[in-house]
C-alpha positions in Angstrom: 0.0 0.0 0.0 1.2 3.5 -0.8 -1.2 6.2 0.3 -1.0 9.4 -1.7 -3.1 11.9 -3.6 -4.8 9.2 -5.6 -6.1 7.3 -2.6 -9.8 6.5 -2.4 -12.0 9.5 -1.4 -8.8 11.6 -1.0 -8.0 9.6 2.1 -4.3 10.0 2.2 -4.3 13.6 3.4 -7.7 13.9 5.0 -8.1 13.2 8.7 -10.2 10.2 9.7 -10.0 8.4 6.4 -8.6 5.1 7.7 -9.2 2.0 5.5 -9.7 -1.6 6.3 -7.3 -4.1 4.7 -10.0 -5.2 2.3 -10.8 -1.7 1.2 -7.1 -1.0 0.7 -6.6 -4.1 -1.5 -9.8 -3.3 -3.5 -8.4 0.1 -4.4 -4.7 -0.5 -4.8 -4.8 -4.0 -6.4 -6.3 -2.9 -9.8 -3.9 0.1 -10.0 -0.7 -1.6 -9.0 0.6 -2.4 -12.4 0.6 1.3 -13.5 1.1 2.8 -10.1 4.6 4.1 -10.7 3.6 5.6 -14.0 1.6 8.1 -12.1 4.5 9.2 -9.8 7.7 8.8 -11.8 9.7 11.4 -10.0 9.4 10.5 -6.3 12.6 8.5 -6.1 14.9 11.3 -4.8 12.3 12.3 -2.2 12.2 8.7 -0.9 16.0 8.5 -0.7 16.2 11.8 1.2 13.6 10.6 3.7 15.4 7.3 4.2 18.6 9.3 5.0 16.7 10.9 7.8 16.5 7.6 9.7 20.3 7.5 10.2 20.6 3.8 9.3 23.9 2.0 9.7 25.4 -1.0 7.9 24.0 -4.2 9.5 20.7 -2.6 10.7 17.4 -4.3 10.4 14.6 -2.1 8.9 11.0 -2.6 7.9 9.3 -0.7 5.0 5.7 -0.8 6.4 3.2 -0.6 3.6 6.0 -0.9 1.0 3.8 -0.8 -2.1 5.9 -1.2 -5.3 9.1 -0.8 -3.3 10.3 2.7 -4.1 12.0 3.0 -0.7 13.7 -0.4 -0.9 16.8 0.7 -2.9 17.8 3.5 -0.5 17.0 1.3 2.5 19.2 -1.5 1.1 22.0 0.9 0.3 21.8 2.3 3.9 22.0 -1.0 5.7 24.4 -2.7 3.2 24.8 -6.3 2.4 24.9 -7.4 6.1 21.7 -5.6 7.0 18.1 -6.8 6.7 15.3 -5.1 4.8 11.7 -6.3 5.1 8.9 -5.0 3.0 5.3 -5.7 4.1 2.2 -4.9 2.2 -1.4 -6.0 2.4 -2.0 -5.9 -1.4 -0.6 -8.9 -3.3 -0.5 -7.0 -6.6 1.8 -4.4 -5.1 4.2 -7.0 -4.0 4.1 -8.4 -7.6 5.3 -5.0 -8.7 8.2 -5.1 -6.3 9.4 -8.1 -8.4 8.4 -6.5 -11.7 10.7 -3.5 -10.9 13.5 -5.9 -9.9 13.5 -4.9 -6.3 12.7 -8.2 -4.8 16.4 -9.0 -4.3 16.8 -5.9 -2.2 14.4 -7.0 0.6 12.2 -9.9 1.9 8.7 -9.0 0.6 6.0 -10.1 3.0 2.3 -10.2 2.3 0.7 -9.1 5.6 -1.1 -6.4 7.6 1.1 -3.8 9.4 -1.5 -3.8 12.2 -0.4 -7.3 13.1 3.2 -7.7 12.3 4.7 -11.3 12.2 7.8 -10.1 14.1 9.3 -10.6 17.5 9.4 -7.7 20.0 12.4 -5.4 19.5 13.7 -7.2 16.4 14.1 -4.1 14.3 16.3 -1.1 14.4 13.9 1.1 12.4 10.6 1.4 10.5 10.0 3.5 7.4 6.4 4.2 6.6 5.4 6.3 3.5 1.8 7.5 3.3 0.7 5.0 5.9 -0.5 6.9 8.9 -3.9 8.1 7.8 -4.9 4.6 6.4 -4.5 2.9 9.7 -7.9 1.8 11.3 -6.7 2.6 14.8 -3.5 4.8 14.6 -2.7 4.6 18.3 -2.8 0.9 18.4 -0.9 0.6 15.2 1.8 3.0 16.3 2.1 0.9 19.4 2.5 -2.2 17.2 5.4 -0.5 15.4 7.0 0.3 18.7 6.6 -3.3 19.8 8.9 -4.6 17.0 11.5 -1.8 17.3 14.3 -1.9 19.9 14.6 0.9 22.4 16.4 3.7 20.7 15.3 2.6 17.3 13.8 4.9 14.8 10.5 5.5 13.0 10.1 7.7 9.8 6.6 8.8 8.7 6.9 10.2 5.2 4.8 11.6 2.3 6.2 13.2 -0.8 3.8 16.1 -0.4 3.3 18.2 2.7 -0.1 18.5 4.4 -1.0 21.9 2.8 0.1 20.9 -0.7 -1.9 17.6 -0.5 -5.0 19.3 0.9 -4.9 21.9 -1.9 -4.5 19.2 -4.6 -7.5 17.3 -3.2 -9.6 20.3 -2.4 -10.3 19.8 1.3 -9.5 22.2 4.1 -6.4 21.8 6.2 -7.3 21.6 9.9 -5.5 21.0 13.2 -7.6 17.8 13.5 -5.3 16.1 11.0 -3.3 13.5 12.9 -0.2 14.6 11.1 -0.4 18.1 12.5 2.6 18.5 14.8 0.8 18.9 18.2 -1.5 15.9 17.5 1.3 13.8 16.1 3.6 14.6 19.0 0.9 13.5 21.5 0.0 10.4 19.5 3.6 9.3 19.3 4.2 10.0 23.0 1.1 7.9 23.9 2.5 4.9 21.9 6.1 4.6 22.9 7.8 7.2 20.7 9.4 10.6 21.1 9.2 12.9 18.1 12.7 14.1 17.2 12.2 16.1 14.0 9.2 17.3 12.0 9.2 18.8 8.5 5.9 19.8 6.7 6.6 21.7 3.6 5.2 21.6 0.1 7.7 19.0 -1.3 7.6 16.6 1.7 6.2 15.6 5.0 8.7 13.8 7.3 8.4 13.1 11.0 11.2 11.1 12.7 10.7 9.6 16.1 12.7 7.4 18.5 11.4 4.5 20.4 11.5 5.0 24.1 12.9 2.4 26.5 9.7 2.6 28.6 7.3 2.0 25.7 4.1 0.5 27.1 2.3 -2.7 25.9 -0.7 -0.6 24.8 -1.4 3.0 23.9 -1.8 5.5 26.8 -4.4 8.2 26.2 -3.1 11.1 24.2 -3.9 14.5 25.9 -6.8 15.2 23.5 -8.3 11.8 24.4 -7.8 11.9 28.1 
C-alpha cells in the first residue's frame, strides 16, 4: 500500500480516512501495475527521507506498507549487504510490482497487515512508513505495534512526498488542526504509543516526521492528551 493523492476519497491527506485491509486491497490492487507511471519522479524524495533515519550497515529495517518498493533501494543501500530489509504490504499486486521492478532481491517481501506484524518484539532497528498513517484503522494501536517490534532507541520515519497543505490543496479539502499529522497531534499520539518525536518537516515538497522508540514503551497506547 502506498497512500497518496490518488487514494480513495482523498483519504491520504484527509483526517479520519482510515481504511480496512479489504478496502485497501480493493483500491490498490487494480492500480498496482501502473502505479509508478503516475508518480515517476518520487525516487529522490524517498531517498532523502530514508537518509533521515540515520541507518547504519547491518541494521534491520522494515518498510511498512511498501507498495511497489520505491523505498527499498535506498533502504538496502543504507544497511548494506549485512543488513536486513523487510517490505510488508497487504496488497498482493503491489508485491508483484516489487518483483516487476526488480526490487525483490533488495528485501524480503511479506504479504501481511502492518497492524499485526509477524515479528518478535524489539527485532528491528527502524521502520520506514510512507503514506501509511492516515490509512490505519486505529492509529494509536498501530503505532504501538510498530513500537513493539522496534528496539529501544530505534527509529520511525513517517513520510509523504507532499506536505499537508500541498496535498490538501491538490485534493480540495480544508487543512485543519484535527489532522493526525499536525505537529501537536502527532507529537501527542507518538508519546502515547512509545515514541518521542525528534524532527518534524511539513513543507510543500515533503512531509517527514522522525521519532525514536522510548525504552519505557508500554504494551498498549496511553491516552493522548486530547483523548484523556
